[in-house]
BAMI-822822 format. One line per field, with one value per residue: residue in one letter; x, y, z of N, C-alpha, C in turn. Coordinates in steps of 0.1 Angstrom, whole numbers, plus 5000, padded with zeros to 4 digits. Example, Ala and Ser with C-alpha at 12.3 -4.5 7.8 and 13.67 -1.06 7.14 Angstrom:
2
code	a:s .
n.east	5132:5128 .
n.north	4943:4978 .
n.up	5078:5071 .
ca.east	5123:5137 .
ca.north	4955:4989 .
ca.up	5078:5071 .
c.east	5132:5129 .
c.north	4967:5000 .
c.up	5078:5079 .
This chain:
342
code	m:a:p:r:p:r:t:r:r:l:t:r:t:l:l:a:v:l:v:t:a:s:v:a:v:p:i:s:g:a:a:r:p:a:a:v:p:a:p:a:p:t:a:l:g:p:l:r:d:t:t:s:t:a:l:a:r:r:y:a:t:t:r:a:d:i:r:a:a:e:r:t:a:d:a:h:g:d:h:r:r:a:a:a:l:h:a:m:a:d:p:g:r:h:f:l:t:f:d:g:r:d:g:g:r:s:a:e:v:y:g:d:l:t:h:a:d:r:i:a:v:l:v:p:g:s:d:t:g:l:d:t:y:h:r:l:r:a:g:a:q:a:l:q:q:q:l:r:r:e:p:g:g:h:s:a:v:l:a:w:l:g:y:p:t:p:a:t:f:g:p:a:a:l:t:t:a:r:a:d:d:a:a:p:e:l:v:d:f:t:t:q:l:r:n:a:e:p:t:a:r:i:a:l:l:c:h:s:y:g:s:v:v:c:g:r:a:a:p:d:l:p:a:t:d:l:v:l:y:g:s:p:g:v:g:a:d:t:a:a:d:l:h:t:r:a:t:v:w:a:g:r:a:a:d:d:w:i:g:y:v:p:h:a:q:l:p:l:p:t:t:t:l:g:f:g:t:d:p:v:s:p:g:f:g:a:r:i:f:p:a:g:d:g:g:h:s:d:y:l:k:p:g:t:l:s:l:e:n:l:a:r:i:t:a:g:r:p:p:v:e:a:p:h:g:t:t:p:d:g:t:a:t:a:p:q:r:e:a:r:r:g .
n.east	5175:5182:5177:5151:5153:5139:5135:5161:5166:5149:5160:5186:5178:5167:5189:5204:5189:5191:5217:5218:5201:5215:5236:5223:5212:5227:5221:5192:5188:5198:5188:5182:5159:5154:5173:5166:5161:5138:5117:5109:5078:5046:5037:5013:4987:4972:4948:4917:4893:4868:4851:4839:4848:4871:4886:4891:4907:4929:4937:4944:4967:4984:4986:5000:5024:5031:5035:5057:5077:5077:5088:5115:5124:5124:5144:5165:5170:5157:5135:5116:5108:5097:5076:5059:5051:5039:5015:5004:4997:4974:4943:4921:4928:4933:4950:4957:4981:5016:5049:5078:5104:5133:5125:5098:5064:5030:4993:4967:4932:4904:4873:4846:4855:4843:4815:4820:4813:4824:4857:4886:4920:4948:4977:5006:5031:5065:5088:5072:5068:5071:5078:5067:5041:5018:5008:4999:4979:4962:4952:4938:4919:4904:4895:4878:4859:4849:4837:4816:4797:4789:4761:4743:4755:4785:4817:4853:4886:4918:4949:4978:5010:5032:5058:5092:5093:5107:5131:5121:5140:5161:5179:5165:5139:5136:5138:5123:5129:5122:5094:5092:5100:5080:5055:5047:5040:5018:5000:4996:4985:4961:4949:4943:4926:4905:4897:4887:4867:4847:4826:4829:4834:4867:4889:4920:4939:4964:4991:5015:5047:5037:5020:5036:5042:5015:5012:5030:5021:4996:4987:4980:4963:4933:4912:4887:4888:4916:4934:4951:4970:4987:5009:5040:5043:5038:5053:5044:5034:5006:4973:4961:4984:4988:4975:4952:4921:4907:4891:4909:4919:4929:4943:4954:4963:4962:4983:5003:5037:5046:5038:5057:5078:5099:5087:5098:5116:5144:5160:5181:5208:5198:5174:5148:5151:5131:5096:5079:5050:5029:5002:4979:4977:4962:4969:4976:4953:4936:4908:4899:4898:4886:4909:4911:4929:4950:4982:5010:5007:4981:4958:4943:4930:4906:4877:4885:4882:4895:4896:4867:4862:4878:4866:4841:4847:4856:4833:4819:4806:4802:4828:4827:4823:4851:4856:4847:4871:4890:4908:4900:4919:4923:4941:4951:4935:4948:4938:4930:4957:4969:4955:4962:4989:4986 .
n.north	4700:4694:4717:4713:4702:4718:4741:4749:4754:4775:4794:4797:4807:4832:4844:4846:4864:4885:4892:4898:4920:4938:4943:4955:4979:5003:5012:5012:5031:5054:5079:5090:5101:5111:5131:5154:5187:5202:5224:5225:5214:5231:5229:5206:5198:5166:5149:5157:5167:5166:5182:5203:5229:5229:5210:5224:5243:5229:5217:5239:5248:5226:5228:5252:5243:5225:5240:5256:5236:5230:5252:5252:5227:5235:5255:5241:5227:5204:5197:5178:5170:5193:5198:5177:5184:5207:5198:5186:5206:5217:5235:5219:5198:5178:5176:5158:5156:5166:5166:5174:5166:5143:5125:5125:5127:5121:5125:5120:5131:5116:5122:5127:5134:5144:5135:5107:5074:5050:5042:5039:5032:5035:5018:5020:5001:4992:5015:5039:5072:5108:5116:5096:5097:5099:5074:5062:5080:5077:5051:5056:5074:5058:5037:5054:5061:5037:5029:5048:5035:5017:5005:5027:5047:5067:5075:5077:5078:5074:5081:5070:5079:5074:5066:5059:5043:5011:5005:4984:4967:4965:4959:4967:4961:4934:4930:4933:4958:4986:4984:4980:5005:5020:5011:5022:5049:5044:5033:5054:5073:5061:5057:5084:5089:5070:5081:5106:5097:5079:5060:5049:5026:5012:5003:4990:4990:4971:4971:4949:4955:4972:4957:4943:4964:4969:4944:4945:4966:4957:4946:4969:4983:5002:4990:4979:4962:4944:4943:4925:4925:4914:4905:4898:4885:4889:4888:4870:4838:4830:4843:4845:4851:4877:4890:4909:4926:4931:4921:4897:4898:4884:4884:4876:4884:4865:4870:4881:4887:4884:4861:4843:4847:4836:4821:4824:4829:4845:4852:4880:4899:4925:4927:4911:4888:4883:4872:4853:4831:4826:4849:4841:4814:4783:4776:4801:4814:4836:4854:4847:4867:4869:4880:4884:4885:4902:4918:4929:4956:4961:4961:4980:4990:5006:4987:4961:4929:4927:4954:4959:4940:4950:4974:4965:4952:4972:4986:4967:4946:4913:4899:4894:4863:4846:4844:4816:4790:4801:4800:4801:4819:4836:4829:4813:4782:4749:4744:4769:4781:4767:4774:4801:4798:4788 .
n.up	5153:5120:5092:5070:5036:5017:5031:5034:5006:4999:5016:5006:4980:4988:4997:4973:4959:4974:4972:4944:4942:4958:4941:4921:4932:4930:4904:4902:4921:4913:4908:4933:4949:4974:4979:4971:4981:5006:5023:5059:5069:5079:5113:5120:5142:5157:5137:5145:5139:5114:5101:5075:5076:5092:5079:5055:5064:5070:5046:5032:5044:5040:5013:5009:5020:5003:4978:4986:4988:4961:4951:4961:4951:4924:4924:4931:4909:4901:4881:4875:4899:4908:4890:4896:4922:4916:4903:4925:4942:4932:4934:4937:4950:4979:5008:5038:5052:5046:5038:5023:5026:5027:5006:5007:5021:5025:5027:5009:5003:4988:4978:5000:5031:5054:5055:5053:5057:5053:5048:5029:5032:5014:5013:4999:4979:4969:4951:4953:4954:4957:4930:4914:4921:4905:4898:4923:4928:4906:4911:4935:4926:4909:4927:4943:4925:4919:4944:4946:4932:4949:4967:4989:5017:5023:5009:5012:5001:5011:5002:5014:5018:5036:5044:5035:5007:4995:4968:4941:4930:4950:4981:5003:4998:5004:5031:5064:5076:5067:5068:5096:5107:5095:5104:5131:5123:5106:5123:5141:5124:5114:5138:5146:5125:5131:5157:5148:5131:5144:5139:5115:5089:5084:5060:5055:5026:5015:4994:4979:4991:5009:5022:5039:5057:5068:5080:5101:5115:5123:5151:5163:5148:5144:5126:5103:5083:5070:5042:5020:4991:4962:4976:4991:5014:5050:5071:5091:5101:5101:5097:5121:5136:5133:5153:5151:5153:5131:5101:5081:5048:5016:4984:4951:4919:4887:4868:4884:4893:4918:4930:4925:4944:4969:4997:5027:5058:5070:5098:5108:5121:5126:5113:5094:5069:5040:5040:5049:5053:5024:5018:5005:5006:5018:5045:5056:5064:5058:5045:5013:4984:4951:4925:4899:4866:4863:4863:4885:4890:4885:4902:4908:4886:4864:4858:4864:4882:4906:4914:4917:4937:4958:4965:4973:4996:5011:5014:5030:5019:5006:4985:4949:4930:4914:4879:4857:4853:4869:4899:4934:4946:4926:4906:4875:4863:4852:4825:4817:4818:4798:4776:4774:4766:4743 .
ca.east	5171:5187:5168:5146:5159:5129:5137:5175:5167:5143:5169:5196:5171:5164:5202:5209:5181:5196:5230:5214:5195:5225:5243:5213:5207:5233:5215:5178:5188:5208:5180:5183:5148:5156:5184:5160:5157:5124:5116:5101:5063:5039:5035:4999:4983:4966:4935:4906:4880:4866:4840:4844:4857:4883:4894:4894:4920:4941:4940:4951:4980:4992:4988:5010:5036:5036:5040:5071:5085:5079:5098:5127:5129:5128:5156:5176:5172:5150:5122:5107:5101:5089:5064:5051:5047:5030:5003:4997:4993:4962:4935:4910:4932:4931:4961:4958:4995:5026:5063:5086:5118:5136:5117:5084:5055:5017:4982:4956:4918:4895:4859:4841:4858:4833:4804:4822:4810:4833:4869:4898:4933:4957:4991:5014:5043:5077:5089:5061:5072:5066:5080:5059:5028:5005:5003:4990:4968:4952:4945:4929:4907:4897:4887:4866:4849:4841:4829:4804:4788:4784:4748:4742:4767:4792:4829:4864:4897:4930:4963:4987:5025:5037:5070:5101:5091:5119:5130:5117:5152:5170:5180:5154:5127:5138:5138:5113:5134:5114:5082:5093:5099:5067:5043:5042:5033:5006:4992:4992:4976:4949:4943:4938:4912:4894:4892:4880:4854:4844:4816:4832:4842:4881:4896:4934:4942:4978:4997:5029:5056:5027:5013:5044:5040:5004:5014:5038:5013:4984:4980:4975:4955:4918:4905:4875:4893:4928:4932:4965:4969:5000:5017:5051:5041:5036:5062:5036:5031:4993:4966:4959:4996:4988:4968:4944:4907:4902:4890:4922:4917:4942:4942:4966:4960:4968:4997:5013:5049:5049:5035:5070:5087:5101:5081:5106:5122:5158:5165:5193:5212:5190:5161:5145:5151:5119:5082:5071:5038:5021:4990:4967:4977:4953:4975:4978:4941:4930:4896:4905:4889:4892:4916:4912:4939:4959:4996:5012:5004:4969:4948:4933:4928:4892:4870:4890:4875:4901:4891:4854:4861:4884:4855:4829:4852:4857:4818:4812:4798:4812:4833:4822:4833:4860:4849:4849:4883:4900:4908:4896:4929:4925:4951:4945:4935:4955:4931:4933:4971:4972:4948:4970:5001:4983 .
ca.north	4694:4700:4724:4706:4705:4728:4753:4753:4759:4788:4804:4800:4815:4846:4851:4850:4875:4899:4896:4904:4933:4946:4948:4963:4991:5016:5017:5017:5043:5065:5093:5096:5112:5116:5141:5168:5194:5207:5232:5218:5218:5237:5219:5203:5189:5155:5150:5155:5174:5164:5191:5209:5241:5223:5203:5235:5250:5219:5216:5252:5248:5216:5233:5262:5237:5219:5251:5260:5225:5231:5264:5247:5219:5242:5264:5231:5222:5192:5202:5167:5170:5207:5196:5167:5192:5217:5192:5183:5219:5221:5238:5209:5185:5179:5167:5160:5157:5168:5167:5171:5163:5129:5117:5130:5120:5128:5116:5128:5126:5116:5119:5137:5128:5150:5126:5092:5063:5039:5048:5031:5037:5028:5017:5014:4993:4998:5025:5049:5085:5121:5115:5086:5097:5098:5061:5061:5089:5070:5040:5061:5078:5047:5031:5062:5061:5024:5030:5055:5026:5008:5010:5032:5053:5078:5069:5084:5069:5081:5075:5072:5078:5078:5061:5059:5029:5007:5002:4970:4959:4969:4950:4971:4954:4920:4928:4941:4971:4998:4982:4982:5018:5027:5006:5032:5060:5040:5031:5068:5079:5054:5060:5097:5087:5064:5091:5116:5092:5067:5050:5046:5014:5017:4993:4992:4982:4970:4964:4946:4957:4979:4945:4941:4974:4965:4932:4950:4975:4950:4945:4982:4991:5003:4989:4969:4951:4944:4937:4922:4921:4914:4905:4888:4879:4900:4885:4863:4825:4829:4855:4847:4857:4892:4896:4920:4925:4933:4908:4897:4893:4882:4882:4878:4883:4854:4872:4888:4880:4882:4846:4834:4850:4825:4824:4819:4839:4844:4862:4886:4906:4938:4927:4898:4886:4875:4877:4841:4824:4832:4851:4834:4799:4779:4776:4813:4815:4848:4852:4850:4874:4868:4893:4885:4879:4912:4918:4932:4969:4962:4958:4993:4996:5004:4976:4948:4921:4931:4967:4957:4934:4959:4984:4957:4948:4984:4988:4958:4937:4902:4900:4885:4852:4845:4837:4803:4789:4807:4794:4812:4830:4845:4823:4805:4768:4744:4745:4784:4784:4761:4783:4813:4795:4783 .
ca.up	5140:5108:5084:5060:5023:5011:5038:5028:4991:5000:5022:4995:4970:4994:4998:4960:4954:4981:4965:4931:4946:4963:4930:4912:4938:4925:4892:4904:4931:4907:4908:4946:4950:4988:4980:4967:4994:5008:5037:5069:5067:5089:5123:5122:5153:5153:5131:5154:5134:5100:5096:5063:5079:5098:5068:5046:5069:5070:5032:5028:5051:5033:4998:5010:5021:4988:4970:4992:4984:4947:4947:4965:4940:4911:4926:4932:4896:4900:4875:4875:4913:4909:4881:4904:4932:4911:4901:4939:4948:4925:4945:4938:4958:4994:5015:5053:5057:5035:5042:5012:5030:5027:4995:5006:5029:5022:5028:5002:5004:4975:4983:5011:5043:5065:5056:5049:5067:5048:5044:5024:5033:5005:5018:4987:4981:4964:4941:4952:4959:4950:4915:4908:4928:4898:4898:4935:4925:4896:4917:4945:4919:4904:4937:4948:4915:4922:4957:4944:4926:4959:4974:5003:5024:5017:5009:5010:4999:5016:4997:5025:5014:5050:5046:5022:5000:4990:4954:4939:4929:4960:4993:5013:4995:5009:5046:5071:5081:5063:5074:5111:5109:5090:5112:5140:5116:5101:5135:5144:5112:5115:5151:5144:5117:5140:5166:5142:5125:5153:5135:5101:5085:5078:5055:5049:5014:5015:4983:4977:5003:5017:5031:5050:5066:5074:5089:5114:5123:5126:5163:5169:5138:5147:5113:5102:5074:5065:5029:5015:4977:4955:4988:4992:5028:5060:5083:5100:5096:5099:5099:5137:5143:5131:5163:5148:5154:5118:5092:5071:5034:5008:4971:4941:4904:4881:4862:4893:4894:4932:4933:4924:4954:4978:5010:5038:5064:5076:5109:5105:5134:5128:5106:5089:5053:5037:5046:5054:5045:5013:5024:4997:5008:5027:5057:5063:5071:5054:5037:5000:4974:4937:4922:4884:4858:4860:4868:4898:4891:4879:4910:4909:4873:4863:4851:4868:4891:4918:4918:4922:4951:4969:4968:4979:5009:5018:5017:5039:5012:5001:4971:4939:4928:4902:4866:4854:4849:4877:4913:4943:4948:4914:4896:4865:4864:4843:4812:4813:4814:4784:4765:4773:4759:4728 .
c.east	5176:5175:5164:5152:5151:5133:5151:5174:5161:5151:5180:5190:5171:5180:5207:5202:5186:5209:5227:5210:5205:5233:5236:5211:5215:5227:5201:5179:5194:5200:5180:5171:5149:5165:5177:5155:5143:5124:5107:5086:5058:5036:5019:4996:4976:4952:4924:4892:4879:4854:4846:4852:4871:4892:4899:4907:4931:4945:4947:4964:4989:4995:4999:5024:5041:5041:5054:5081:5087:5088:5113:5132:5132:5142:5167:5179:5165:5136:5112:5099:5092:5075:5053:5043:5036:5015:4996:4993:4980:4952:4923:4915:4934:4941:4958:4971:5004:5039:5073:5100:5120:5127:5103:5075:5041:5006:4971:4943:4912:4882:4856:4844:4849:4821:4807:4819:4818:4846:4879:4911:4942:4972:5000:5027:5057:5076:5078:5067:5066:5067:5071:5044:5017:5000:4994:4977:4958:4944:4935:4917:4898:4888:4877:4855:4840:4833:4817:4792:4782:4771:4751:4755:4774:4807:4840:4876:4909:4941:4974:5002:5032:5050:5080:5101:5104:5119:5128:5130:5163:5169:5169:5141:5126:5137:5125:5116:5126:5100:5082:5092:5086:5056:5038:5035:5021:4996:4986:4983:4962:4941:4936:4925:4902:4888:4883:4866:4852:4836:4819:4838:4856:4886:4910:4936:4958:4986:5011:5036:5047:5021:5023:5044:5027:5005:5021:5031:5000:4978:4974:4966:4939:4912:4895:4881:4907:4930:4947:4964:4984:5010:5028:5051:5040:5044:5056:5034:5015:4985:4962:4972:4997:4982:4960:4929:4901:4901:4901:4917:4930:4937:4954:4960:4968:4982:5005:5025:5053:5047:5047:5080:5088:5095:5088:5111:5135:5161:5179:5196:5202:5176:5158:5144:5140:5107:5075:5059:5032:5006:4977:4969:4967:4957:4977:4964:4933:4918:4901:4895:4895:4898:4918:4925:4950:4973:4997:5009:4989:4957:4937:4929:4912:4887:4875:4883:4882:4898:4876:4853:4868:4874:4844:4834:4851:4842:4811:4804:4808:4818:4826:4829:4840:4853:4853:4863:4894:4897:4904:4905:4932:4936:4944:4945:4944:4951:4933:4947:4974:4966:4956:4983:4997:4981 .
c.north	4701:4706:4714:4711:4717:4741:4759:4758:4772:4797:4807:4810:4830:4853:4855:4862:4887:4902:4903:4917:4943:4952:4958:4977:5004:5021:5021:5029:5055:5079:5099:5106:5118:5128:5154:5174:5200:5215:5223:5223:5225:5226:5218:5194:5176:5159:5147:5159:5172:5171:5198:5220:5236:5217:5213:5241:5241:5218:5229:5253:5238:5221:5243:5255:5229:5229:5256:5249:5225:5242:5260:5236:5225:5248:5253:5225:5209:5195:5191:5167:5183:5203:5186:5175:5201:5211:5189:5195:5225:5224:5228:5197:5187:5169:5170:5162:5160:5171:5163:5166:5147:5121:5119:5122:5127:5119:5125:5120:5126:5112:5129:5130:5132:5140:5111:5084:5049:5045:5037:5038:5029:5029:5011:5008:5000:5008:5036:5061:5097:5121:5106:5086:5095:5083:5058:5068:5083:5058:5045:5067:5068:5039:5040:5061:5047:5023:5038:5046:5017:5014:5015:5038:5063:5073:5079:5074:5080:5074:5080:5069:5082:5071:5061:5045:5025:5005:4988:4962:4965:4959:4954:4965:4940:4918:4936:4954:4984:4996:4985:4997:5024:5023:5016:5045:5056:5038:5045:5075:5074:5055:5072:5096:5081:5073:5101:5110:5079:5056:5045:5032:5019:5004:4997:4983:4982:4963:4961:4948:4965:4968:4943:4950:4972:4953:4936:4958:4969:4950:4957:4990:4990:5001:4979:4958:4954:4936:4936:4917:4923:4912:4895:4881:4891:4898:4878:4849:4824:4843:4858:4855:4872:4899:4909:4916:4926:4920:4909:4891:4892:4879:4884:4875:4871:4857:4882:4881:4876:4868:4838:4838:4840:4829:4817:4831:4835:4854:4867:4893:4917:4937:4912:4898:4877:4877:4865:4836:4832:4836:4845:4819:4797:4779:4789:4817:4828:4845:4857:4857:4872:4881:4894:4880:4890:4909:4925:4947:4971:4962:4969:4998:4995:4993:4962:4942:4926:4946:4966:4950:4942:4969:4977:4955:4961:4988:4979:4948:4926:4903:4891:4874:4854:4839:4823:4800:4794:4801:4806:4821:4838:4840:4814:4790:4762:4746:4759:4787:4778:4770:4795:4810:4791:4796 .
c.up	5129:5100:5072:5045:5018:5018:5035:5015:4992:5007:5013:4985:4975:4993:4985:4955:4963:4975:4952:4933:4951:4952:4922:4918:4934:4912:4894:4914:4926:4910:4922:4950:4965:4990:4977:4980:4996:5022:5046:5068:5080:5100:5124:5134:5147:5145:5140:5149:5120:5095:5085:5065:5084:5087:5058:5050:5067:5056:5028:5032:5043:5018:4998:5012:5008:4979:4974:4988:4969:4944:4950:4956:4929:4914:4926:4919:4892:4894:4874:4888:4914:4901:4890:4915:4929:4909:4916:4946:4941:4935:4947:4945:4971:5002:5031:5058:5045:5042:5030:5014:5028:5017:4994:5015:5026:5025:5021:5002:4990:4980:4994:5024:5055:5065:5054:5061:5063:5041:5039:5025:5025:5011:5006:4989:4974:4953:4941:4960:4953:4935:4908:4915:4919:4896:4911:4933:4916:4903:4928:4938:4914:4915:4943:4937:4916:4933:4955:4937:4936:4965:4988:5008:5016:5019:5008:5008:5004:5010:5006:5020:5027:5054:5034:5017:4996:4974:4951:4937:4938:4973:5003:5011:5000:5023:5052:5076:5078:5070:5089:5114:5104:5098:5122:5134:5110:5112:5140:5135:5113:5128:5151:5137:5123:5149:5161:5136:5133:5149:5121:5100:5080:5074:5051:5038:5013:5003:4983:4990:5013:5027:5043:5062:5075:5085:5101:5122:5128:5139:5167:5159:5141:5134:5113:5094:5070:5053:5023:5001:4971:4966:4987:5006:5038:5072:5094:5094:5093:5100:5115:5142:5141:5145:5162:5151:5142:5111:5081:5058:5025:4994:4961:4926:4897:4874:4871:4895:4909:4937:4932:4935:4964:4992:5021:5046:5071:5086:5107:5119:5137:5121:5103:5074:5050:5046:5051:5046:5036:5019:5017:5000:5018:5041:5064:5070:5069:5045:5023:4991:4960:4931:4906:4879:4855:4864:4880:4900:4886:4888:4911:4895:4870:4853:4854:4880:4905:4923:4925:4936:4962:4973:4976:4994:5018:5023:5025:5031:5008:4988:4961:4935:4915:4891:4865:4847:4856:4891:4922:4947:4936:4902:4886:4866:4852:4828:4808:4810:4802:4774:4763:4766:4746:4721 .
């Protein structure tokens, strides 16, 4: 059977975007953050113990590794990386893992993991790395502050930078290749967390390309909730196709440009171009949470509807409804769009 016209158009659009991104990548990737050298980190065993004593030892080890990476970056002449690492080595910050090589990997704790019975794991999207880590940190801090307002229980937020995120305007952001490589790392991290905290609610909050990572990892993730927001798709046609025991949520803010990304998939010899069904579409089958009227980078900003609902889902509470004039997926109704244009 010949492809339908709409499918052919979507495929041509994806190919056009891929060509454009391929041309743009030498510009967007000029800084080559992965080229900054760093020493091998201290070998850490799996996370098995979250008592305050065990965590203090682990945090001290990762802090020493961050300081070693800072010295290496400074000697290399990359003072921007050195400054970012200097901030990360502050004694008041707590990293479960750190590796400064190949662009950097880390997992930072916000809140009291020892007593947490509800845990959010932030899985970031494109253009997230050690040099831009302050953005991920700001979102994690805002979510932890919001979770403190949730009734009952103790919470912790883990900012998981466990893979080399793609550049937004690069070909890697259009295929599942990075997500395919990152998924086993996310499964391993979440499994360790589950083993250490067997009774806690664990919500994976997956932003943008991070939702592709979560989609690839979904069948093996021991999570309570899988939350997709600002998502281009997850590489599956429906939530059921993720084969996960977690409750699958999806949300998109009204002014998020990701809503204009074509939702199609094109198999290639070594990967897949595009990410399939829109997760906020009725046909996907996720539970939709209202995400307000922000942009692609606004979901974790203080005072937003999206931040409130991400915290409520993490805490096991239903999301609040969208304000009048907004559809259930967070997009503006026709009168609201007209008012904005006026």
